[in-house]
ZAMI-67309 format. One record per residue (C-alpha): residue in one letter; x, y, z. Coordinates in nm, 3 decimals, decimal comma. Example, Ala and Ser with C-alpha at 12.3 -4.5 7.8 and 13.67 -1.06 7.14 Angstrom:
+------+---------+---------+---------+
! rest !       u !       v !       w !
+------+---------+---------+---------+
!    A !   1,230 !  -0,450 !   0,780 !
!    S !   1,367 !  -0,106 !   0,714 !
+------+---------+---------+---------+
This chain:
+------+---------+---------+---------+
! rest !       u !       v !       w !
+------+---------+---------+---------+
!    X !  -1,393 !  -9,990 !   4,658 !
!    X !  -1,608 !  -9,959 !   4,345 !
!    X !  -1,538 !  -9,659 !   4,116 !
!    X !  -1,882 !  -9,512 !   4,183 !
!    X !  -1,807 !  -9,504 !   4,556 !
!    X !  -1,474 !  -9,337 !   4,491 !
!    X !  -1,650 !  -9,078 !   4,281 !
!    X !  -1,891 !  -9,010 !   4,566 !
!    X !  -1,589 !  -8,951 !   4,791 !
!    X !  -1,473 !  -8,686 !   4,545 !
!    X !  -1,748 !  -8,454 !   4,671 !
!    X !  -1,579 !  -8,124 !   4,748 !
!    X !  -1,706 !  -7,879 !   5,007 !
!    X !  -1,570 !  -7,532 !   4,942 !
!    X !  -1,683 !  -7,241 !   5,154 !
!    X !  -1,523 !  -6,922 !   5,029 !
!    X !  -1,543 !  -6,575 !   5,176 !
!    X !  -1,820 !  -6,344 !   5,063 !
!    X !  -1,798 !  -6,206 !   4,712 !
!    X !  -1,636 !  -5,873 !   4,646 !
!    X !  -1,910 !  -5,616 !   4,628 !
!    X !  -1,855 !  -5,448 !   4,294 !
!    X !  -1,822 !  -5,549 !   3,930 !
!    X !  -1,666 !  -5,317 !   3,676 !
!    X !  -1,918 !  -5,156 !   3,441 !
!    X !  -1,938 !  -5,262 !   3,078 !
!    X !  -1,780 !  -5,069 !   2,792 !
!    X !  -2,097 !  -4,935 !   2,632 !
!    X !  -2,290 !  -4,614 !   2,596 !
!    X !  -2,489 !  -4,700 !   2,905 !
!    X !  -2,175 !  -4,749 !   3,113 !
!    X !  -2,091 !  -4,382 !   3,075 !
!    X !  -2,383 !  -4,283 !   3,296 !
!    X !  -2,403 !  -4,375 !   3,662 !
!    X !  -2,702 !  -4,561 !   3,796 !
!    X !  -2,905 !  -4,393 !   4,067 !
!    X !  -2,838 !  -4,533 !   4,410 !
!    X !  -3,077 !  -4,807 !   4,509 !
!    X !  -3,311 !  -4,714 !   4,794 !
!    X !  -3,202 !  -4,846 !   5,132 !
!    X !  -3,422 !  -5,144 !   5,199 !
!    X !  -3,395 !  -5,453 !   5,412 !
!    X !  -3,358 !  -5,757 !   5,184 !
!    X !  -3,634 !  -6,012 !   5,222 !
!    X !  -3,534 !  -6,331 !   5,396 !
!    X !  -3,437 !  -6,602 !   5,152 !
!    X !  -3,398 !  -6,974 !   5,216 !
!    X !  -3,049 !  -7,106 !   5,271 !
!    X !  -2,933 !  -7,322 !   4,981 !
!    X !  -2,977 !  -7,694 !   5,032 !
!    X !  -2,626 !  -7,802 !   4,944 !
!    X !  -2,706 !  -8,164 !   5,029 !
!    X !  -2,979 !  -8,141 !   4,768 !
!    X !  -2,732 !  -7,991 !   4,522 !
!    X !  -2,496 !  -8,285 !   4,578 !
!    X !  -2,787 !  -8,528 !   4,534 !
!    X !  -2,865 !  -8,368 !   4,197 !
!    X !  -2,500 !  -8,389 !   4,092 !
!    X !  -2,483 !  -8,753 !   4,197 !
!    X !  -2,804 !  -8,821 !   4,006 !
!    X !  -2,641 !  -8,676 !   3,694 !
!    X !  -2,357 !  -8,922 !   3,749 !
!    X !  -2,601 !  -9,208 !   3,800 !
!    X !  -2,742 !  -9,114 !   3,460 !
!    X !  -2,416 !  -9,133 !   3,272 !
!    X !  -2,204 !  -8,827 !   3,354 !
!    X !  -1,844 !  -8,902 !   3,461 !
!    X !  -1,860 !  -8,600 !   3,691 !
!    X !  -2,051 !  -8,284 !   3,779 !
!    X !  -2,012 !  -7,962 !   3,975 !
!    X !  -2,207 !  -7,662 !   4,100 !
!    X !  -2,119 !  -7,322 !   4,245 !
!    X !  -2,370 !  -7,109 !   4,436 !
!    X !  -2,321 !  -6,745 !   4,533 !
!    X !  -2,548 !  -6,569 !   4,779 !
!    X !  -2,559 !  -6,327 !   5,071 !
!    X !  -2,361 !  -6,574 !   5,284 !
!    X !  -2,083 !  -6,612 !   5,028 !
!    X !  -1,987 !  -6,891 !   4,791 !
!    X !  -2,053 !  -7,262 !   4,825 !
!    X !  -1,922 !  -7,516 !   4,576 !
!    X !  -1,966 !  -7,889 !   4,531 !
!    X !  -1,804 !  -8,136 !   4,294 !
!    X !  -1,848 !  -8,507 !   4,232 !
!    X !  -1,680 !  -8,758 !   4,006 !
!    X !  -1,400 !  -8,702 !   3,760 !
!    X !  -1,321 !  -8,442 !   3,494 !
!    X !  -1,090 !  -8,678 !   3,306 !
!    X !  -1,175 !  -9,046 !   3,270 !
!    X !  -0,823 !  -9,138 !   3,158 !
!    X !  -0,621 !  -8,968 !   3,431 !
!    X !  -0,891 !  -9,006 !   3,695 !
!    X !  -0,851 !  -8,639 !   3,794 !
!    X !  -1,131 !  -8,533 !   4,027 !
!    X !  -1,375 !  -8,267 !   3,913 !
!    X !  -1,232 !  -7,925 !   3,998 !
!    X !  -1,459 !  -7,624 !   4,051 !
!    X !  -1,193 !  -7,397 !   3,895 !
!    X !  -1,192 !  -7,585 !   3,564 !
!    X !  -1,313 !  -7,443 !   3,235 !
!    X !  -1,560 !  -7,609 !   2,999 !
!    X !  -1,773 !  -7,543 !   2,692 !
!    X !  -2,095 !  -7,367 !   2,794 !
!    X !  -2,297 !  -7,433 !   2,477 !
!    X !  -2,612 !  -7,227 !   2,446 !
!    X !  -2,536 !  -7,015 !   2,751 !
!    X !  -2,335 !  -6,833 !   2,482 !
!    X !  -2,667 !  -6,704 !   2,348 !
!    X !  -2,704 !  -6,477 !   2,649 !
!    X !  -2,357 !  -6,331 !   2,590 !
!    X !  -2,448 !  -6,267 !   2,225 !
!    X !  -2,776 !  -6,107 !   2,329 !
!    X !  -2,604 !  -5,868 !   2,570 !
!    X !  -2,372 !  -5,749 !   2,293 !
!    X !  -2,660 !  -5,701 !   2,051 !
!    X !  -2,873 !  -5,514 !   2,304 !
!    X !  -2,581 !  -5,284 !   2,382 !
!    X !  -2,571 !  -5,201 !   2,011 !
!    X !  -2,946 !  -5,134 !   2,022 !
!    X !  -2,914 !  -4,895 !   2,316 !
!    X !  -2,630 !  -4,720 !   2,130 !
!    X !  -2,874 !  -4,656 !   1,843 !
!    X !  -2,696 !  -4,881 !   1,593 !
!    X !  -2,982 !  -5,132 !   1,559 !
!    X !  -3,355 !  -5,146 !   1,633 !
!    X !  -3,523 !  -5,453 !   1,777 !
!    X !  -3,833 !  -5,430 !   1,561 !
!    X !  -3,662 !  -5,354 !   1,231 !
!    X !  -3,638 !  -5,637 !   0,975 !
!    X !  -3,311 !  -5,830 !   0,979 !
!    X !  -3,282 !  -5,760 !   0,607 !
!    X !  -3,253 !  -5,388 !   0,688 !
!    X !  -2,907 !  -5,459 !   0,824 !
!    X !  -2,818 !  -5,773 !   0,624 !
!    X !  -2,986 !  -5,705 !   0,287 !
!    X !  -3,117 !  -6,015 !   0,115 !
!    X !  -3,000 !  -6,257 !   0,382 !
!    X !  -3,343 !  -6,390 !   0,475 !
!    X !  -3,633 !  -6,476 !   0,243 !
!    X !  -3,889 !  -6,294 !   0,457 !
!    X !  -3,873 !  -5,921 !   0,536 !
!    X !  -4,110 !  -5,975 !   0,827 !
!    X !  -3,839 !  -6,142 !   1,038 !
!    X !  -3,714 !  -5,884 !   1,286 !
!    X !  -3,415 !  -5,865 !   1,517 !
!    X !  -3,649 !  -5,931 !   1,811 !
!    X !  -3,777 !  -6,248 !   1,644 !
!    X !  -3,423 !  -6,385 !   1,640 !
!    X !  -3,364 !  -6,317 !   2,009 !
!    X !  -3,698 !  -6,472 !   2,111 !
!    X !  -3,675 !  -6,778 !   1,881 !
!    X !  -3,984 !  -6,666 !   1,692 !
!    X !  -3,835 !  -6,619 !   1,346 !
!    X !  -3,940 !  -6,957 !   1,207 !
!    X !  -3,586 !  -7,028 !   1,086 !
!    X !  -3,531 !  -7,405 !   1,094 !
!    X !  -3,268 !  -7,542 !   1,331 !
!    X !  -3,006 !  -7,698 !   1,102 !
!    X !  -2,861 !  -7,897 !   1,394 !
!    X !  -3,159 !  -8,136 !   1,384 !
!    X !  -3,034 !  -8,278 !   1,054 !
!    X !  -2,666 !  -8,225 !   1,131 !
!    X !  -2,681 !  -8,437 !   1,447 !
!    X !  -2,959 !  -8,679 !   1,351 !
!    X !  -2,694 !  -8,948 !   1,407 !
!    X !  -2,515 !  -8,814 !   1,709 !
!    X !  -2,158 !  -8,940 !   1,699 !
!    X !  -2,118 !  -8,960 !   1,318 !
!    X !  -2,274 !  -8,614 !   1,291 !
!    X !  -2,035 !  -8,476 !   1,550 !
!    X !  -1,726 !  -8,636 !   1,395 !
!    X !  -1,824 !  -8,492 !   1,057 !
!    X !  -1,804 !  -8,137 !   1,195 !
!    X !  -1,557 !  -8,174 !   1,484 !
!    X !  -1,275 !  -8,004 !   1,292 !
!    X !  -1,475 !  -7,827 !   1,025 !
!    X !  -1,483 !  -7,448 !   0,996 !
!    X !  -1,811 !  -7,304 !   0,869 !
!    X !  -1,888 !  -6,953 !   0,756 !
!    X !  -2,196 !  -6,790 !   0,901 !
!    X !  -2,347 !  -6,793 !   0,554 !
!    X !  -2,302 !  -7,169 !   0,522 !
!    X !  -2,495 !  -7,223 !   0,845 !
!    X !  -2,774 !  -6,988 !   0,737 !
!    X !  -2,794 !  -7,172 !   0,405 !
!    X !  -2,833 !  -7,503 !   0,591 !
!    X !  -3,127 !  -7,353 !   0,780 !
!    X !  -3,288 !  -7,203 !   0,469 !
!    X !  -3,264 !  -7,537 !   0,286 !
!    X !  -3,532 !  -7,666 !   0,526 !
!    X !  -3,895 !  -7,557 !   0,564 !
!    X !  -3,955 !  -7,279 !   0,809 !
!    X !  -4,117 !  -7,386 !   1,136 !
!    X !  -4,359 !  -7,097 !   1,194 !
!    X !  -4,466 !  -6,763 !   1,059 !
!    X !  -4,254 !  -6,478 !   1,199 !
!    X !  -4,362 !  -6,382 !   1,550 !
!    X !  -4,634 !  -6,646 !   1,581 !
!    X !  -4,480 !  -6,901 !   1,818 !
!    X !  -4,163 !  -7,001 !   2,002 !
!    X !  -3,947 !  -7,259 !   1,825 !
!    X !  -3,591 !  -7,293 !   1,949 !
!    X !  -3,334 !  -7,270 !   1,670 !
!    X !  -2,958 !  -7,223 !   1,673 !
!    X !  -2,993 !  -7,052 !   1,335 !
!    X !  -3,137 !  -6,745 !   1,508 !
!    X !  -2,816 !  -6,679 !   1,697 !
!    X !  -2,598 !  -6,746 !   1,397 !
!    X !  -2,775 !  -6,448 !   1,240 !
!    X !  -2,725 !  -6,256 !   1,566 !
!    X !  -2,351 !  -6,311 !   1,524 !
!    X !  -2,372 !  -6,180 !   1,168 !
!    X !  -2,554 !  -5,868 !   1,290 !
!    X !  -2,288 !  -5,805 !   1,556 !
!    X !  -2,005 !  -5,838 !   1,306 !
!    X !  -2,178 !  -5,627 !   1,040 !
!    X !  -2,259 !  -5,350 !   1,290 !
!    X !  -1,922 !  -5,338 !   1,465 !
!    X !  -1,704 !  -5,423 !   1,167 !
!    X !  -1,512 !  -5,660 !   1,395 !
!    X !  -1,523 !  -6,035 !   1,476 !
!    X !  -1,773 !  -6,136 !   1,740 !
!    X !  -1,481 !  -6,245 !   1,961 !
!    X !  -1,373 !  -5,881 !   1,982 !
!    X !  -1,722 !  -5,771 !   2,093 !
!    X !  -1,735 !  -6,036 !   2,366 !
!    X !  -1,390 !  -5,941 !   2,490 !
!    X !  -1,434 !  -5,564 !   2,486 !
!    X !  -1,792 !  -5,544 !   2,607 !
!    X !  -1,822 !  -5,833 !   2,857 !
!    X !  -1,508 !  -6,036 !   2,935 !
!    X !  -1,273 !  -5,748 !   3,018 !
!    X !  -1,518 !  -5,516 !   3,200 !
!    X !  -1,634 !  -5,799 !   3,425 !
!    X !  -1,284 !  -5,947 !   3,466 !
!    X !  -1,394 !  -6,283 !   3,334 !
!    X !  -1,040 !  -6,415 !   3,309 !
!    X !  -1,146 !  -6,776 !   3,253 !
!    X !  -1,399 !  -6,697 !   2,980 !
!    X !  -1,303 !  -6,697 !   2,613 !
!    X !  -1,419 !  -6,743 !   2,257 !
!    X !  -1,149 !  -6,926 !   2,064 !
!    X !  -1,331 !  -7,032 !   1,746 !
!    X !  -1,201 !  -7,194 !   1,533 !
!    X !  -0,928 !  -7,320 !   1,770 !
!    X !  -1,020 !  -7,666 !   1,901 !
!    X !  -0,847 !  -7,643 !   2,239 !
!    X !  -0,961 !  -7,547 !   2,588 !
!    X !  -0,648 !  -7,394 !   2,739 !
!    X !  -0,548 !  -7,432 !   3,101 !
!    X !  -0,722 !  -7,639 !   3,365 !
!    X !  -1,034 !  -7,781 !   3,202 !
!    X !  -1,296 !  -8,052 !   3,207 !
!    X !  -1,303 !  -8,319 !   2,938 !
!    X !  -1,644 !  -8,375 !   2,779 !
!    X !  -1,792 !  -8,715 !   2,695 !
!    X !  -2,059 !  -8,773 !   2,434 !
!    X !  -2,301 !  -9,064 !   2,459 !
!    X !  -2,353 !  -9,254 !   2,134 !
!    X !  -2,708 !  -9,327 !   2,020 !
!    X !  -2,665 !  -9,698 !   2,092 !
!    X !  -2,741 !  -9,779 !   2,456 !
!    X !  -2,432 !  -9,908 !   2,632 !
!    X !  -2,192 !  -9,780 !   2,365 !
!    X !  -1,854 !  -9,637 !   2,463 !
!    X !  -1,843 !  -9,268 !   2,548 !
!    X !  -1,668 !  -9,044 !   2,294 !
!    X !  -1,422 !  -8,782 !   2,419 !
!    X !  -1,559 !  -8,469 !   2,249 !
!    X !  -1,345 !  -8,209 !   2,425 !
!    X !  -1,150 !  -8,086 !   2,124 !
!    X !  -1,363 !  -7,938 !   1,848 !
!    X !  -1,406 !  -7,610 !   1,661 !
!    X !  -1,771 !  -7,564 !   1,765 !
!    X !  -1,790 !  -7,389 !   1,429 !
!    X !  -2,133 !  -7,542 !   1,378 !
!    X !  -2,255 !  -7,307 !   1,656 !
!    X !  -2,020 !  -7,004 !   1,681 !
!    X !  -2,222 !  -6,714 !   1,832 !
!    X !  -2,495 !  -6,965 !   1,921 !
!    X !  -2,276 !  -7,178 !   2,145 !
!    X !  -1,894 !  -7,160 !   2,128 !
!    X !  -1,802 !  -6,972 !   2,449 !
!    X !  -1,578 !  -7,138 !   2,713 !
!    X !  -1,602 !  -7,044 !   3,082 !
!    X !  -1,600 !  -7,176 !   3,438 !
!    X !  -1,852 !  -7,162 !   3,727 !
!    X !  -1,708 !  -6,853 !   3,898 !
!    X !  -1,711 !  -6,646 !   3,579 !
!    X !  -2,063 !  -6,761 !   3,493 !
!    X !  -2,187 !  -6,660 !   3,839 !
!    X !  -2,024 !  -6,320 !   3,794 !
!    X !  -2,180 !  -6,275 !   3,451 !
!    X !  -2,538 !  -6,362 !   3,543 !
!    X !  -2,524 !  -6,162 !   3,867 !
!    X !  -2,383 !  -5,856 !   3,690 !
!    X !  -2,642 !  -5,884 !   3,413 !
!    X !  -2,932 !  -5,902 !   3,656 !
!    X !  -2,794 !  -5,614 !   3,862 !
!    X !  -2,802 !  -5,389 !   3,555 !
!    X !  -2,425 !  -5,364 !   3,510 !
!    X !  -2,434 !  -5,451 !   3,139 !
!    X !  -2,757 !  -5,304 !   3,003 !
!    X !  -2,980 !  -5,004 !   3,058 !
!    X !  -3,306 !  -5,043 !   3,252 !
!    X !  -3,504 !  -5,028 !   2,927 !
!    X !  -3,297 !  -5,304 !   2,770 !
!    X !  -3,325 !  -5,516 !   3,086 !
!    X !  -3,702 !  -5,473 !   3,077 !
!    X !  -3,705 !  -5,594 !   2,717 !
!    X !  -3,471 !  -5,883 !   2,789 !
!    X !  -3,672 !  -6,010 !   3,086 !
!    X !  -4,015 !  -5,977 !   2,920 !
!    X !  -4,092 !  -6,344 !   2,863 !
!    X !  -4,345 !  -6,579 !   2,705 !
!    X !  -4,404 !  -6,948 !   2,784 !
!    X !  -4,200 !  -7,216 !   2,611 !
!    X !  -4,418 !  -7,509 !   2,715 !
!    X !  -4,753 !  -7,589 !   2,874 !
!    X !  -4,628 !  -7,607 !   3,235 !
!    X !  -4,640 !  -7,227 !   3,273 !
!    X !  -4,310 !  -7,250 !   3,463 !
!    X !  -4,065 !  -7,205 !   3,176 !
!    X !  -4,034 !  -6,891 !   2,970 !
!    X !  -3,807 !  -6,717 !   2,719 !
!    X !  -3,728 !  -6,348 !   2,682 !
!    X !  -3,448 !  -6,204 !   2,468 !
!    X !  -3,172 !  -6,466 !   2,474 !
!    X !  -3,272 !  -6,546 !   2,830 !
!    X !  -3,471 !  -6,821 !   2,998 !
!    X !  -3,686 !  -6,772 !   3,307 !
!    X !  -3,774 !  -7,069 !   3,528 !
!    X !  -4,041 !  -7,038 !   3,797 !
!    X !  -3,941 !  -7,273 !   4,078 !
!    X !  -4,175 !  -7,458 !   4,314 !
!    X !  -4,103 !  -7,216 !   4,601 !
!    X !  -4,217 !  -6,921 !   4,389 !
!    X !  -3,866 !  -6,793 !   4,316 !
!    X !  -3,804 !  -6,683 !   3,957 !
!    X !  -3,456 !  -6,732 !   3,815 !
!    X !  -3,312 !  -6,600 !   3,489 !
!    X !  -3,029 !  -6,742 !   3,282 !
!    X !  -2,975 !  -7,008 !   3,021 !
!    X !  -2,914 !  -7,376 !   2,974 !
!    X !  -2,632 !  -7,504 !   2,757 !
!    X !  -2,567 !  -7,820 !   2,559 !
!    X !  -2,260 !  -7,886 !   2,347 !
!    X !  -2,110 !  -8,226 !   2,277 !
!    X !  -1,986 !  -8,356 !   2,612 !
!    X !  -2,124 !  -8,083 !   2,837 !
!    X !  -2,452 !  -7,981 !   3,002 !
!    X !  -2,464 !  -7,642 !   3,174 !
!    X !  -2,713 !  -7,443 !   3,383 !
!    X !  -2,640 !  -7,085 !   3,487 !
!    X !  -2,917 !  -6,883 !   3,654 !
!    X !  -2,961 !  -6,588 !   3,890 !
!    X !  -3,243 !  -6,424 !   4,080 !
!    X !  -3,372 !  -6,101 !   3,927 !
!    X !  -3,191 !  -5,889 !   4,185 !
!    X !  -2,863 !  -6,068 !   4,112 !
!    X !  -2,807 !  -6,151 !   4,479 !
!    X !  -2,811 !  -6,530 !   4,428 !
!    X !  -2,672 !  -6,726 !   4,136 !
!    X !  -2,595 !  -7,086 !   4,049 !
!    X !  -2,382 !  -7,244 !   3,780 !
!    X !  -2,379 !  -7,621 !   3,733 !
!    X !  -2,214 !  -7,851 !   3,480 !
!    X !  -2,208 !  -8,224 !   3,401 !
!    X !  -1,949 !  -8,352 !   3,153 !
!    X !  -2,169 !  -8,552 !   2,923 !
!    X !  -2,443 !  -8,501 !   2,663 !
!    X !  -2,690 !  -8,689 !   2,443 !
!    X !  -2,833 !  -8,833 !   2,762 !
!    X !  -3,137 !  -8,631 !   2,861 !
!    X !  -3,177 !  -8,797 !   3,200 !
!    X !  -2,843 !  -8,655 !   3,307 !
!    X !  -2,947 !  -8,310 !   3,190 !
!    X !  -3,276 !  -8,332 !   3,379 !
!    X !  -3,096 !  -8,449 !   3,693 !
!    X !  -2,850 !  -8,159 !   3,674 !
!    X !  -3,143 !  -7,918 !   3,659 !
!    X !  -3,236 !  -8,034 !   4,009 !
!    X !  -2,956 !  -7,812 !   4,139 !
!    X !  -3,178 !  -7,509 !   4,077 !
!    X !  -3,453 !  -7,617 !   4,314 !
!    X !  -3,206 !  -7,717 !   4,584 !
!    X !  -2,997 !  -7,401 !   4,560 !
!    X !  -3,270 !  -7,140 !   4,528 !
!    X !  -3,556 !  -7,299 !   4,724 !
!    X !  -3,360 !  -7,463 !   5,005 !
!    X !  -3,448 !  -7,778 !   5,189 !
!    X !  -3,805 !  -7,892 !   5,128 !
!    X !  -3,996 !  -8,017 !   5,432 !
!    X !  -4,110 !  -8,376 !   5,397 !
!    X !  -4,492 !  -8,386 !   5,365 !
!    X !  -4,673 !  -8,560 !   5,647 !
!    X !  -4,804 !  -8,907 !   5,572 !
!    X !  -5,162 !  -8,787 !   5,618 !
!    X !  -5,111 !  -8,501 !   5,371 !
!    X !  -4,954 !  -8,737 !   5,120 !
!    X !  -5,248 !  -8,974 !   5,148 !
!    X !  -5,501 !  -8,694 !   5,118 !
!    X !  -5,331 !  -8,546 !   4,813 !
!    X !  -5,196 !  -8,794 !   4,558 !
!    X !  -5,017 !  -8,506 !   4,386 !
!    X !  -4,827 !  -8,405 !   4,700 !
!    X !  -4,501 !  -8,553 !   4,572 !
!    X !  -4,548 !  -8,445 !   4,211 !
!    X !  -4,381 !  -8,108 !   4,258 !
!    X !  -4,062 !  -8,284 !   4,363 !
!    X !  -4,029 !  -8,462 !   4,029 !
!    X !  -3,810 !  -8,253 !   3,798 !
!    X !  -3,950 !  -8,164 !   3,460 !
!    X !  -3,757 !  -8,302 !   3,162 !
!    X !  -3,476 !  -8,070 !   3,061 !
!    X !  -3,535 !  -7,836 !   2,769 !
!    X !  -3,323 !  -7,943 !   2,474 !
!    X !  -3,074 !  -7,704 !   2,316 !
!    X !  -2,960 !  -7,975 !   2,073 !
!    X !  -3,132 !  -8,287 !   1,938 !
!    X !  -3,090 !  -8,591 !   2,163 !
!    X !  -3,150 !  -8,955 !   2,081 !
!    X !  -3,074 !  -9,127 !   2,412 !
+------+---------+---------+---------+
């Protein structure tokens, strides 16, 4: 039997009992006050997830170069998980939904939660200049804390030059340990991309500065803030920030980086410091913990209502008017009208999507163990439509003929890039 067929047979169907109702509150000023009870209402009917569609999206990611992929959906009916392919190309171990992996830029949402908790505790202000708190760091006093969180600072993304040649760029930093200042200096050595506040321009440099703000304000490493404010309160036992350690401890997925040359051998990129990203992308987690995190965030367990309003106030990131960015948070408007909030993640060897509905009742986390192959990333994004919108009825032949655009909504938009990609 060909390997691809064996990988298809690795599809796992896991139906787990409904989620435990509560999540422990965060350790923050807001956590000390109890939320008012939600009014008793009958939840609106929502479509059942199309798990066949989820598997099709995972298989499509494999068809586009990922050794394996997985997704975990939580909703009113409980948990449903699917896996395809392998998490280790050498051992042939099947993808395991319990395994940990590098979540890349999903880390930005964790960093944002910590920073917004500091804002609600009165230790920072969103619209104050960054230089108020980090004197002399940036060359423009107009750049505010909010500009960092919304990618509107104009700070250049140093990863564009760092990874202009994907594999050589990665190998040059795989074991390197950067200081925050070194990364900021790399950004400032390039022209700024926009005037502060004028337009959205994604840049990892923004969240490097966010990490600096967290450490300056708390007087502790960012790892301590993650642990005390998010990981422990939510019991995220499989989530960690180990920088500059290169290992992923315990059961984990191995990541595989595509070289820029078509057909070139995949590079095992599992072990690395991720020091080039740090607070912009160095968190490790697994699907269950990511579902817990996004659901708890959307349910108001981590931030006050005012901070949640600020975080979920979004502006478009492209011309489709379906993709938006708030404060360290993406919003995608799906074809069925459902809006989901979360983040995408790219780090060498891993693509991640983790999103939840605004009420936190439904969430999806998906991962494919490859990168530098945008088609795989786009394919993985198809899990969102399948999970949150359910099975789409096939349009009648007459409707398809009458409307040439009838099938257009079913074509996934290209994935948004968190890192430069050449292939």
